[in-house]
C-alpha positions as CSV (number, residue, x, y, z in Angstrom):
1,M,-161.9,7.8,58.4
2,N,-159.7,11.0,57.0
3,F,-160.4,14.0,58.9
4,P,-158.3,17.5,58.0
5,L,-156.3,18.8,61.1
6,V,-157.3,22.7,61.3
7,V,-157.0,25.8,63.0
8,L,-160.4,27.4,64.5
9,T,-160.4,30.8,65.0
10,W,-163.4,32.0,66.6
11,E,-165.1,34.8,68.4
12,D,-166.9,34.1,72.2
13,I,-169.8,35.9,73.6
14,I,-169.5,38.3,76.8
15,H,-171.5,39.5,79.4
16,D,-171.0,43.0,81.5
17,A,-173.6,43.6,84.0
18,G,-172.2,46.7,85.5
19,W,-172.8,50.6,84.1
20,A,-169.4,50.6,82.5
21,E,-168.2,53.3,80.4
22,D,-165.9,51.2,78.6
23,I,-167.6,48.7,76.1
24,P,-166.0,45.3,76.5
25,R,-164.5,43.4,73.7
26,C,-165.4,39.7,72.9
27,P,-162.9,37.4,73.5
28,V,-161.0,35.9,70.1
29,F,-159.4,32.2,70.6
30,S,-157.9,29.8,68.4
31,S,-158.6,26.0,69.1
32,V,-156.8,22.8,67.1
33,G,-158.3,19.7,65.6
34,W,-159.9,17.4,63.3
35,L,-162.5,19.2,61.2
36,I,-165.7,17.2,61.8
37,S,-168.0,19.2,60.1
38,G,-166.8,23.1,58.8
39,D,-169.9,24.0,56.4
40,E,-172.8,23.7,58.3
41,N,-174.2,25.7,61.7
42,P,-172.2,24.3,64.0
43,V,-168.5,24.2,62.9
44,R,-167.3,21.5,64.8
45,I,-163.9,20.1,65.7
46,A,-162.8,16.9,67.8
47,N,-159.8,17.4,69.9
48,T,-159.5,12.8,70.2
49,I,-159.5,10.8,67.3
50,A,-160.9,7.0,69.2
51,E,-159.0,3.7,67.8
52,D,-161.9,2.6,65.7
53,G,-161.6,6.7,63.7
54,T,-164.5,7.6,66.3
55,P,-164.1,11.6,66.6
56,A,-164.4,12.3,70.5
57,G,-164.0,15.8,73.1
58,I,-165.9,17.9,70.2
59,L,-166.3,21.6,70.1
60,A,-169.1,23.0,68.6
61,V,-168.7,26.8,67.4
62,P,-171.5,28.5,65.9
63,I,-171.0,29.2,62.1
64,G,-171.5,32.9,62.9
65,A,-169.1,32.9,65.7
66,A,-166.3,30.5,63.4
67,I,-164.1,33.7,61.7
68,R,-161.6,31.8,60.2
69,V,-160.4,27.9,59.5
70,I,-156.7,27.2,58.6
71,S,-155.8,23.7,57.4
72,A,-153.0,22.3,59.3
73,G,-152.8,19.0,57.2
74,S,-154.4,15.7,57.6
75,Y,-154.4,12.3,60.0
76,E,-155.4,8.9,59.0
77,H,-156.0,7.1,62.2
78,P,-153.8,4.1,62.4
79,K,-155.3,0.3,62.2
80,H,-154.4,-0.8,65.9
81,T,-151.5,-3.7,66.0
82,E,-149.5,-5.2,69.2
83,N,-146.6,-2.7,68.4
84,N,-148.6,0.2,68.5
85,I,-147.6,2.6,70.8
């Protein structure tokens, strides 16, 4: 199975329980992985593709927190052979 390789930029949440004058800013992150679902909630990318093509190590980001998804290429899992390293 083919999955597009992407960079997902997303905004996290932060909580400050104190009486701070400065309002904390939400941190923004970029994660790289194979896009499993990008047009539904949540946006999901995998950091690993198993030998049988099954995605694993899933990062699920609520669609409202996803800032952008940029294509970084594509990947097709090779068939297992004796010489695959």
